[in-house]
NUPA-64782 format. One record per residue (C-alpha): x, y, z negated; residue number from 0. Coordinates in pm, whole numbers, plus 32768, in hexadecimal, padded with zeros to 4 digits. Example, Ala and Ser with C-alpha at 12.3 -4.5 7.8 and 13.67 -1.06 7.14 Angstrom:
2
+------+------+------+-----+
:    x :    y :    z : seq :
+------+------+------+-----+
: 84CE : 7E3E : 7CF4 :   0 :
: 8557 : 7F96 : 7D36 :   1 :
+------+------+------+-----+
This chain:
493
+------+------+------+-----+
:    x :    y :    z : seq :
+------+------+------+-----+
: 4081 : A605 : A4B5 :   0 :
: 3F45 : A689 : A40A :   1 :
: 3F16 : A7F4 : A48B :   2 :
: 3ECF : A8E6 : A379 :   3 :
: 3DFE : AA0C : A376 :   4 :
: 3EAF : AB41 : A343 :   5 :
: 3E18 : AC3C : A237 :   6 :
: 3DF3 : ADAA : A244 :   7 :
: 3EE9 : AE9B : A181 :   8 :
: 3E49 : AEF2 : A04B :   9 :
: 3DDF : B020 : A0AE :  10 :
: 3D37 : AFE1 : A1C3 :  11 :
: 3C96 : AEC9 : A100 :  12 :
: 3BFB : AFDE : A002 :  13 :
: 3BAD : B0BC : A105 :  14 :
: 3AEE : AF86 : A1AA :  15 :
: 3A42 : AF49 : A05E :  16 :
: 39CE : B0A2 : A025 :  17 :
: 3933 : B0F2 : A192 :  18 :
: 386E : AF9F : A1B4 :  19 :
: 37F7 : AFB4 : A024 :  20 :
: 367F : AFB9 : A019 :  21 :
: 36AB : B073 : 9EDF :  22 :
: 36E8 : B208 : 9F29 :  23 :
: 385B : B23F : 9ECE :  24 :
: 3963 : B36E : 9EF5 :  25 :
: 3A8F : B3EB : 9EB0 :  26 :
: 3A96 : B560 : 9E0F :  27 :
: 3BA0 : B658 : 9DAE :  28 :
: 3BE9 : B6D3 : 9C48 :  29 :
: 3B54 : B808 : 9CC2 :  30 :
: 39EA : B757 : 9D15 :  31 :
: 3A10 : B75B : 9E9E :  32 :
: 39C7 : B618 : 9F6D :  33 :
: 3B0F : B576 : 9FE6 :  34 :
: 3A35 : B445 : A090 :  35 :
: 38D3 : B3CF : A071 :  36 :
: 3879 : B293 : A115 :  37 :
: 372A : B23E : A207 :  38 :
: 366A : B19B : A0CC :  39 :
: 3695 : B2FB : A019 :  40 :
: 3677 : B3DC : A140 :  41 :
: 3532 : B34A : A1BD :  42 :
: 34C9 : B358 : A02A :  43 :
: 34E4 : B4A5 : A046 :  44 :
: 3487 : B50B : A1AD :  45 :
: 35DB : B599 : A214 :  46 :
: 36A8 : B525 : A331 :  47 :
: 3838 : B4E7 : A2D6 :  48 :
: 38AB : B63E : A342 :  49 :
: 37B9 : B715 : A28E :  50 :
: 37F9 : B640 : A150 :  51 :
: 3961 : B693 : A15D :  52 :
: 38D9 : B7F6 : A15E :  53 :
: 3849 : B7E0 : A01A :  54 :
: 388C : B7C6 : 9E97 :  55 :
: 3801 : B715 : 9D7B :  56 :
: 3749 : B85D : 9D3A :  57 :
: 36A1 : B89E : 9E54 :  58 :
: 35F1 : B734 : 9E51 :  59 :
: 359F : B738 : 9CC6 :  60 :
: 3464 : B793 : 9C66 :  61 :
: 347B : B8D8 : 9BAC :  62 :
: 33FC : B864 : 9A65 :  63 :
: 34F6 : B726 : 9A46 :  64 :
: 3619 : B7F4 : 9AD3 :  65 :
: 3691 : B83D : 9976 :  66 :
: 36A3 : B6E4 : 98D4 :  67 :
: 3732 : B665 : 9A05 :  68 :
: 3860 : B78D : 9A13 :  69 :
: 3877 : B760 : 9881 :  70 :
: 38CF : B5F9 : 98BB :  71 :
: 399A : B635 : 99D1 :  72 :
: 3A90 : B72F : 9906 :  73 :
: 3A94 : B637 : 97E4 :  74 :
: 3B2D : B530 : 98FF :  75 :
: 3C17 : B646 : 9965 :  76 :
: 3CAA : B66F : 980F :  77 :
: 3CA9 : B508 : 97C0 :  78 :
: 3BE1 : B4E4 : 96C4 :  79 :
: 3B10 : B3E4 : 9783 :  80 :
: 3B8D : B315 : 98B3 :  81 :
: 3A41 : B2CE : 994A :  82 :
: 38C4 : B33E : 9930 :  83 :
: 377A : B2C1 : 99A3 :  84 :
: 363D : B37F : 999C :  85 :
: 34E8 : B38D : 9A3C :  86 :
: 34C9 : B4E2 : 9B18 :  87 :
: 33D8 : B592 : 9C12 :  88 :
: 347B : B5D2 : 9D75 :  89 :
: 3405 : B6D9 : 9E6A :  90 :
: 33D5 : B625 : 9FC8 :  91 :
: 33FB : B6CC : A11F :  92 :
: 3280 : B6F3 : A13E :  93 :
: 3259 : B784 : 9FFE :  94 :
: 31C4 : B64E : 9F33 :  95 :
: 3266 : B5C3 : 9E11 :  96 :
: 3326 : B49E : 9DD1 :  97 :
: 3347 : B406 : 9C72 :  98 :
: 3497 : B341 : 9C75 :  99 :
: 3553 : B262 : 9B7B : 100 :
: 36E5 : B310 : 9B80 : 101 :
: 37FC : B264 : 9B2E : 102 :
: 3924 : B31D : 9B31 : 103 :
: 3A87 : B2A9 : 9B0A : 104 :
: 3BB2 : B38F : 9B00 : 105 :
: 3CE5 : B303 : 9BB1 : 106 :
: 3E2D : B3B3 : 9B37 : 107 :
: 3F87 : B39B : 9BD8 : 108 :
: 40D6 : B308 : 9B19 : 109 :
: 412D : B427 : 9A88 : 110 :
: 3FA0 : B463 : 9A0B : 111 :
: 3F4E : B586 : 9AB4 : 112 :
: 3DE0 : B553 : 9B51 : 113 :
: 3DD8 : B4D0 : 9CBE : 114 :
: 3C59 : B4AD : 9D0D : 115 :
: 3B23 : B44B : 9C7B : 116 :
: 3A8F : B30B : 9CE9 : 117 :
: 38FC : B328 : 9CF7 : 118 :
: 3805 : B210 : 9D1C : 119 :
: 3697 : B264 : 9D59 : 120 :
: 355C : B190 : 9D53 : 121 :
: 3425 : B1FE : 9DA3 : 122 :
: 332B : B1DB : 9C8D : 123 :
: 3215 : B2B2 : 9D31 : 124 :
: 3120 : B1BF : 9D8E : 125 :
: 3158 : B109 : 9C5C : 126 :
: 3138 : B23A : 9B76 : 127 :
: 2FD7 : B29C : 9C40 : 128 :
: 2F71 : B149 : 9BE6 : 129 :
: 2FA8 : B173 : 9A79 : 130 :
: 2F00 : B28A : 9A7C : 131 :
: 2DD6 : B204 : 9B22 : 132 :
: 2DD7 : B0DD : 9A19 : 133 :
: 2DF6 : B1D2 : 9929 : 134 :
: 2CDD : B28F : 99A5 : 135 :
: 2C0B : B166 : 99C1 : 136 :
: 2C6B : B0DC : 985E : 137 :
: 2C1F : B23C : 97CC : 138 :
: 2AD5 : B262 : 986F : 139 :
: 2A9F : B0E0 : 97DB : 140 :
: 2ACA : B13C : 969F : 141 :
: 2A09 : B262 : 96C6 : 142 :
: 28C7 : B195 : 972D : 143 :
: 2909 : B09B : 9627 : 144 :
: 2915 : B199 : 9522 : 145 :
: 27DA : B230 : 95A7 : 146 :
: 2740 : B0BD : 95A9 : 147 :
: 27B0 : B0A8 : 9483 : 148 :
: 26F5 : B1C3 : 93EC : 149 :
: 25C7 : B178 : 9493 : 150 :
: 25CB : AFF7 : 943A : 151 :
: 2602 : B052 : 92A6 : 152 :
: 24F8 : B190 : 92C5 : 153 :
: 23EC : B0CC : 9355 : 154 :
: 22B7 : B07F : 927A : 155 :
: 229C : AF41 : 9339 : 156 :
: 236A : AE13 : 92BB : 157 :
: 2466 : ADB7 : 93CC : 158 :
: 2507 : AC30 : 93FA : 159 :
: 2612 : ABC6 : 94ED : 160 :
: 265D : AA44 : 94E0 : 161 :
: 2741 : A98A : 959F : 162 :
: 26F3 : A845 : 9665 : 163 :
: 274B : A77C : 9554 : 164 :
: 2668 : A817 : 9468 : 165 :
: 276A : A8F7 : 93A2 : 166 :
: 2730 : AA39 : 9354 : 167 :
: 27F6 : AB3E : 9409 : 168 :
: 2755 : AC81 : 9358 : 169 :
: 2629 : AD21 : 92F0 : 170 :
: 25DF : AE5A : 9245 : 171 :
: 2597 : AEF4 : 912C : 172 :
: 2421 : AEE4 : 914E : 173 :
: 2438 : AD52 : 91A2 : 174 :
: 2519 : AD42 : 9041 : 175 :
: 23ED : ADD1 : 8F76 : 176 :
: 230F : ACC4 : 8FFB : 177 :
: 240C : ABB3 : 8FC8 : 178 :
: 242A : AC2F : 8E80 : 179 :
: 2297 : ABDC : 8E47 : 180 :
: 22C4 : AA90 : 8EE4 : 181 :
: 240A : AA1B : 8E65 : 182 :
: 2447 : AAA7 : 8D28 : 183 :
: 254A : A98A : 8CD4 : 184 :
: 2614 : AA0B : 8E12 : 185 :
: 2623 : A988 : 8F85 : 186 :
: 2716 : A886 : 9019 : 187 :
: 2737 : A995 : 9161 : 188 :
: 269F : A86E : 9253 : 189 :
: 2531 : A801 : 92B6 : 190 :
: 2481 : A6CC : 9224 : 191 :
: 2470 : A762 : 90AA : 192 :
: 2327 : A763 : 900D : 193 :
: 22B8 : A879 : 8F04 : 194 :
: 2196 : A917 : 8E98 : 195 :
: 20F9 : A94E : 9006 : 196 :
: 1F98 : A902 : 9012 : 197 :
: 1E80 : A8E4 : 912C : 198 :
: 1DC3 : AA08 : 9162 : 199 :
: 1C6D : A975 : 91AC : 200 :
: 1C84 : A854 : 908A : 201 :
: 1D88 : A8BF : 8F88 : 202 :
: 1E35 : A780 : 8FAF : 203 :
: 1FCA : A769 : 8FAC : 204 :
: 2062 : A758 : 90ED : 205 :
: 213B : A617 : 9141 : 206 :
: 2291 : A63D : 9205 : 207 :
: 2210 : A5E0 : 9362 : 208 :
: 20F2 : A6F9 : 9323 : 209 :
: 21F8 : A816 : 92D9 : 210 :
: 2202 : A93E : 93F4 : 211 :
: 2387 : A911 : 9400 : 212 :
: 23A7 : A79F : 942A : 213 :
: 2291 : A7C1 : 9535 : 214 :
: 2356 : A8CF : 95E2 : 215 :
: 248E : A845 : 95E8 : 216 :
: 23DC : A707 : 9686 : 217 :
: 2394 : A805 : 978C : 218 :
: 2229 : A86E : 9755 : 219 :
: 21A0 : A9E2 : 9777 : 220 :
: 20A2 : AA5F : 96B8 : 221 :
: 1FFF : AB7E : 9650 : 222 :
: 1F49 : ABFC : 94EE : 223 :
: 1F73 : AA9A : 945D : 224 :
: 1EF0 : AB04 : 9317 : 225 :
: 1F71 : AA8D : 9197 : 226 :
: 1F69 : AB05 : 9035 : 227 :
: 20D4 : AAED : 8F7A : 228 :
: 2119 : AB0D : 8DF4 : 229 :
: 2104 : AA57 : 8CED : 230 :
: 2008 : AB4F : 8C14 : 231 :
: 1EBB : AB34 : 8CDB : 232 :
: 1E87 : AC88 : 8C69 : 233 :
: 1FCC : AD30 : 8CF5 : 234 :
: 1FCE : AC52 : 8E49 : 235 :
: 1FC8 : ACF8 : 8F7B : 236 :
: 1F2C : ACA7 : 90C2 : 237 :
: 201D : ACA1 : 91F6 : 238 :
: 1FEE : AC85 : 936B : 239 :
: 2122 : ABD5 : 9419 : 240 :
: 2164 : ABF2 : 9569 : 241 :
: 2271 : AB00 : 962A : 242 :
: 2320 : AB47 : 9787 : 243 :
: 243A : AA38 : 980F : 244 :
: 2598 : AABC : 987B : 245 :
: 2628 : AA14 : 9992 : 246 :
: 2775 : A9F6 : 9A41 : 247 :
: 2781 : AA64 : 9BE6 : 248 :
: 2730 : A8DA : 9C04 : 249 :
: 2615 : A8BE : 9B51 : 250 :
: 2691 : A823 : 9A21 : 251 :
: 261A : A878 : 98C6 : 252 :
: 271D : A949 : 9805 : 253 :
: 2632 : A9A1 : 96E4 : 254 :
: 2513 : AA79 : 9693 : 255 :
: 24A3 : ABAD : 9618 : 256 :
: 2371 : ABD9 : 950B : 257 :
: 22C6 : ACFA : 94A7 : 258 :
: 21FC : AD02 : 9315 : 259 :
: 2105 : AE26 : 930A : 260 :
: 205A : AE66 : 91E2 : 261 :
: 1ED2 : AE30 : 920C : 262 :
: 1E6E : AE11 : 9089 : 263 :
: 1D8A : AF54 : 90A6 : 264 :
: 1CE4 : AEA7 : 91D3 : 265 :
: 1CC3 : AD79 : 9163 : 266 :
: 1C23 : ADF8 : 9007 : 267 :
: 1B34 : AECD : 90B5 : 268 :
: 1AB3 : AD92 : 91A0 : 269 :
: 1A81 : ACE3 : 902E : 270 :
: 19AE : AE1D : 8FD4 : 271 :
: 18FA : AE1C : 910C : 272 :
: 18B7 : ACA4 : 90F2 : 273 :
: 1841 : ACBC : 8F9F : 274 :
: 1773 : ADC4 : 8FE7 : 275 :
: 16DA : ACF1 : 912D : 276 :
: 16AB : ABDF : 9040 : 277 :
: 15E2 : AC84 : 8F4A : 278 :
: 1516 : AD52 : 901F : 279 :
: 149E : AC0A : 90EC : 280 :
: 1457 : AB2C : 8F9D : 281 :
: 1388 : AC66 : 8F2A : 282 :
: 12C1 : AC67 : 906E : 283 :
: 128B : AAFE : 90B3 : 284 :
: 11A5 : AAC9 : 8F8A : 285 :
: 10BC : ABE0 : 8FF4 : 286 :
: 10C2 : AB5F : 917D : 287 :
: 1087 : AA0D : 9123 : 288 :
: 0F5D : AA85 : 904C : 289 :
: 0EBC : AB7D : 9143 : 290 :
: 0F01 : AA62 : 9248 : 291 :
: 0E1E : A96A : 919D : 292 :
: 0D1F : AA7B : 913B : 293 :
: 0D10 : AAE2 : 92D7 : 294 :
: 0CDE : A95C : 9308 : 295 :
: 0BBA : A94B : 9235 : 296 :
: 0B01 : AAA5 : 92A6 : 297 :
: 0B4D : AA10 : 942A : 298 :
: 0ACB : A8CB : 9406 : 299 :
: 0989 : A968 : 9339 : 300 :
: 0839 : A96D : 9409 : 301 :
: 07C4 : AAB8 : 9356 : 302 :
: 0884 : ABA2 : 9445 : 303 :
: 0836 : ABEB : 95BA : 304 :
: 092E : ABD8 : 96E4 : 305 :
: 09B6 : AD19 : 96E7 : 306 :
: 0A2F : ACEF : 956D : 307 :
: 0AA8 : ABC1 : 95BE : 308 :
: 0B90 : AC42 : 96ED : 309 :
: 0C1A : AD59 : 95D3 : 310 :
: 0C7C : AC47 : 94EC : 311 :
: 0CEE : AB69 : 95F8 : 312 :
: 0DEB : AC9F : 9637 : 313 :
: 0E4B : ACD0 : 94DA : 314 :
: 0E9B : AB66 : 94BB : 315 :
: 0F8D : AB68 : 95B8 : 316 :
: 102C : ACA5 : 9539 : 317 :
: 1050 : ABE9 : 9411 : 318 :
: 10A2 : AAA9 : 9492 : 319 :
: 11C8 : AB75 : 954D : 320 :
: 1261 : AC4C : 940C : 321 :
: 1264 : AADE : 934C : 322 :
: 133D : AA7A : 9489 : 323 :
: 1414 : AB9A : 9453 : 324 :
: 1433 : AB48 : 92C1 : 325 :
: 1455 : A9F5 : 9314 : 326 :
: 159B : AA41 : 93EB : 327 :
: 1635 : AB4C : 92F9 : 328 :
: 160E : AA42 : 91DA : 329 :
: 16B3 : A93C : 92CA : 330 :
: 17C0 : AA18 : 9316 : 331 :
: 181E : AA87 : 91AD : 332 :
: 1812 : A901 : 913C : 333 :
: 1919 : A8AF : 9272 : 334 :
: 1A0B : A9D5 : 9202 : 335 :
: 19EC : A960 : 9090 : 336 :
: 1A74 : A830 : 90DE : 337 :
: 1967 : A73B : 906B : 338 :
: 18F3 : A609 : 914F : 339 :
: 181A : A64B : 9279 : 340 :
: 17DC : A520 : 931B : 341 :
: 1751 : A3CD : 92C5 : 342 :
: 17C9 : A2CD : 93DB : 343 :
: 16CE : A187 : 9423 : 344 :
: 1691 : A0CC : 955F : 345 :
: 15A4 : A186 : 9651 : 346 :
: 1543 : A16E : 97A1 : 347 :
: 15CC : A2C1 : 9836 : 348 :
: 14CF : A287 : 9945 : 349 :
: 138A : A2B8 : 985C : 350 :
: 1437 : A3C3 : 97C6 : 351 :
: 1468 : A493 : 9917 : 352 :
: 12F0 : A415 : 9985 : 353 :
: 1252 : A4C7 : 986E : 354 :
: 132B : A619 : 9872 : 355 :
: 12E7 : A602 : 99F0 : 356 :
: 1155 : A5BC : 99D4 : 357 :
: 117A : A6F4 : 98A5 : 358 :
: 121D : A7C3 : 9982 : 359 :
: 1129 : A78A : 9AD4 : 360 :
: 1047 : A89C : 9A4D : 361 :
: 1144 : A998 : 9A40 : 362 :
: 11B8 : A930 : 9BA4 : 363 :
: 1089 : A936 : 9C3F : 364 :
: 1039 : AAB1 : 9BA0 : 365 :
: 1160 : AB36 : 9C33 : 366 :
: 1142 : AA93 : 9D80 : 367 :
: 1282 : A9B2 : 9D4A : 368 :
: 128B : A864 : 9DCD : 369 :
: 12F4 : A76C : 9CC9 : 370 :
: 13C2 : A637 : 9D4F : 371 :
: 144C : A52E : 9C9F : 372 :
: 151E : A405 : 9CF4 : 373 :
: 152E : A30A : 9BD5 : 374 :
: 1556 : A154 : 9BD3 : 375 :
: 1465 : A09C : 9B3F : 376 :
: 1512 : A07E : 9A1A : 377 :
: 1660 : A0D9 : 9952 : 378 :
: 16B9 : A0AD : 97D3 : 379 :
: 17A2 : A158 : 9727 : 380 :
: 1809 : A1B1 : 95AF : 381 :
: 1794 : A2F6 : 958B : 382 :
: 16B3 : A3D1 : 94B2 : 383 :
: 15A6 : A3EE : 9573 : 384 :
: 14F9 : A4F2 : 94B7 : 385 :
: 161D : A5CC : 9501 : 386 :
: 166C : A562 : 9689 : 387 :
: 14DD : A5A9 : 96AA : 388 :
: 1557 : A721 : 9614 : 389 :
: 1689 : A742 : 9728 : 390 :
: 15B0 : A6C8 : 9863 : 391 :
: 1496 : A7E3 : 97FA : 392 :
: 157C : A8E6 : 97D5 : 393 :
: 163B : A8A6 : 991E : 394 :
: 14D8 : A87A : 99D5 : 395 :
: 1432 : A997 : 992C : 396 :
: 1572 : AA6C : 99BA : 397 :
: 1568 : A9FC : 9AF4 : 398 :
: 13FA : AA33 : 9B54 : 399 :
: 1405 : AB6E : 9A99 : 400 :
: 153D : ABE3 : 9B95 : 401 :
: 14AD : AB56 : 9CDD : 402 :
: 13B9 : AC23 : 9DAD : 403 :
: 1283 : ABCB : 9E2F : 404 :
: 1292 : AAD3 : 9F3F : 405 :
: 13E6 : AA2F : 9EAD : 406 :
: 146E : A8FE : 9E27 : 407 :
: 14B4 : A82B : 9CB4 : 408 :
: 153D : A6F4 : 9D11 : 409 :
: 15A8 : A602 : 9BDD : 410 :
: 1690 : A4C5 : 9C1E : 411 :
: 170B : A3BD : 9B2E : 412 :
: 182D : A2D7 : 9B81 : 413 :
: 18EB : A217 : 9AA7 : 414 :
: 1A61 : A14F : 9AA4 : 415 :
: 1AA0 : A03E : 99F5 : 416 :
: 1B48 : A117 : 98D8 : 417 :
: 1A5E : A250 : 9920 : 418 :
: 18FA : A313 : 9964 : 419 :
: 18EA : A416 : 9A42 : 420 :
: 17D8 : A4F6 : 9A4B : 421 :
: 17B8 : A618 : 9B46 : 422 :
: 16D0 : A739 : 9B66 : 423 :
: 16E7 : A80A : 9C86 : 424 :
: 1626 : A941 : 9CFE : 425 :
: 1621 : AA00 : 9E1D : 426 :
: 15DF : AB50 : 9D74 : 427 :
: 16C4 : ACAC : 9D62 : 428 :
: 17F8 : AC1E : 9CDA : 429 :
: 1915 : ACC8 : 9C03 : 430 :
: 1A1B : AD93 : 9C34 : 431 :
: 1B7B : AD08 : 9BA0 : 432 :
: 1B95 : ADF2 : 9A62 : 433 :
: 1A29 : AD78 : 9A24 : 434 :
: 1A8F : AC01 : 9A43 : 435 :
: 1BD5 : AC48 : 998A : 436 :
: 1AEC : AC9B : 9839 : 437 :
: 19BA : ABDB : 9871 : 438 :
: 19E8 : AAFD : 9756 : 439 :
: 1A4D : AC08 : 9674 : 440 :
: 1971 : AC44 : 956A : 441 :
: 183B : AD45 : 9587 : 442 :
: 18C8 : ADA0 : 96E6 : 443 :
: 17DF : AE35 : 97E2 : 444 :
: 1831 : AE2E : 995D : 445 :
: 17FA : AF43 : 9A4A : 446 :
: 16B7 : AE91 : 9AD2 : 447 :
: 162E : AE30 : 9989 : 448 :
: 1673 : AFBF : 9930 : 449 :
: 15E8 : B03E : 9A6F : 450 :
: 149E : AF6F : 9A8D : 451 :
: 1459 : AFAC : 992E : 452 :
: 1441 : AE18 : 98D6 : 453 :
: 13ED : ADE2 : 9763 : 454 :
: 14E4 : AD31 : 96B3 : 455 :
: 162F : AD18 : 959D : 456 :
: 173C : AC9B : 969B : 457 :
: 1750 : AB7C : 95A3 : 458 :
: 16C4 : AA78 : 96B1 : 459 :
: 180C : A9FD : 975A : 460 :
: 18AE : AA37 : 9629 : 461 :
: 17ED : A923 : 9585 : 462 :
: 180C : A82E : 968C : 463 :
: 197B : A836 : 9685 : 464 :
: 197C : A80B : 9514 : 465 :
: 188E : A6E9 : 953F : 466 :
: 195E : A63C : 964C : 467 :
: 1AB9 : A66B : 95B8 : 468 :
: 1A22 : A5D5 : 9468 : 469 :
: 19EE : A4BA : 952D : 470 :
: 1B41 : A4BB : 95BC : 471 :
: 1AD2 : A52A : 9700 : 472 :
: 1B38 : A62E : 97F1 : 473 :
: 1A29 : A748 : 98A8 : 474 :
: 1AB7 : A830 : 99CD : 475 :
: 1A04 : A943 : 9AB0 : 476 :
: 1A1C : A96A : 9C0F : 477 :
: 19A2 : AAC3 : 9C8F : 478 :
: 199C : ABCD : 9DAA : 479 :
: 18D1 : ACED : 9DE5 : 480 :
: 17B1 : ACC0 : 9EE2 : 481 :
: 1803 : AB30 : 9EF5 : 482 :
: 17A8 : AA91 : 9DC3 : 483 :
: 180B : AA11 : 9C70 : 484 :
: 187C : A8AE : 9C15 : 485 :
: 1894 : A816 : 9AC1 : 486 :
: 192C : A6C1 : 9A74 : 487 :
: 1915 : A5FF : 9921 : 488 :
: 1A08 : A4D7 : 98FE : 489 :
: 19B6 : A418 : 97E5 : 490 :
: 1A7F : A2B9 : 976D : 491 :
: 1995 : A1AB : 974A : 492 :
+------+------+------+-----+
């Protein structure tokens, strides 16, 4: 015979359910007095059971919520509603406020007379606080977003945001102006579409691979990439583009941000300057050549004495220097105009370097600088010998100029299967980081040149880089104050 478990009586079962419920529960008289309250409600409000028995609904209800609660309670007593549910505030024993979800049902007797209210209260304080914090955070985010949108749309720089697939995620009105010029028939909203975008130096149309957006989506970061946009040459605008990658916390590329700055007036000013320099240089070249020729004739004449010959030689040296400066200006102007500046052919690089070093030996000896060379017997490459000589002349002359008496300038030549490497190193003054950053900028004069009042145009290293890059090579400079400078030229064979 199976033993059966005896269930508690109904009243006992109800009492146990109320007492051990994790939700606050209470029986409240029609007048608002607490008849009983379970442990969860006592803990929730911070009162013990005996104290709770002395309280009323009015005692624990927040004053601002009391009227609405009593109105619903009276409606239930009047038979208009059988139950109600509201969110209201309670006053805890310590004075703090509890936000509760209150559900109330009125129990009536067989004759319909009210017996008591059954109340159930769920504590919403933490959830409500979380919702408030979330609302505050959302409000702050929305405020910052509105501010960012205001800045985004009012700055004078075009701004563009791309995702990892090259899809346009957003851009401001300034960038829209540039897009209208570059893509008058509309844009597809992703990278790769070509339009009226042109190379800043040569004016040729940019390919899809050369577009700054394509490069940015590939993870490339750059500054001051210049181009022209617009179908009409008279209405084109010059833009300087910078790009930065956007990555997640694991380093994966998630997109890119680009800025487009209008530098039309700067580019036009540079062109005016270049045109002026070219015009002046051409005008100077003819009289300088003529003066040089006449000085050579006079210098070779036997009718003048030693003192006059010395003076003529000094004048000839200065005219020769002026002629070199004019030649540098003309070369710089020609290089920026897009004209071909090199004519490559098979040349022995050792011969070019040896001739340059022989020519520089006199200046090195006069400056008290030791000139050293480490060259192989022969090294043939395809290059423009005249321009290569110009590169070496500029580098060696700079090294001698900025190396103090007793110092050393070393020129080495090496090669691999594909490249020729020329290195010019000195034990001179060196440069600081700021000068090193701008060393290839046209007309830049370093602090040491200004301090020592070294004559020059600031074009020497610009010309070196232009010639090397025209050969498809690279040039780099390493320098430190007080330790000297090393220039490396890498040329394809």
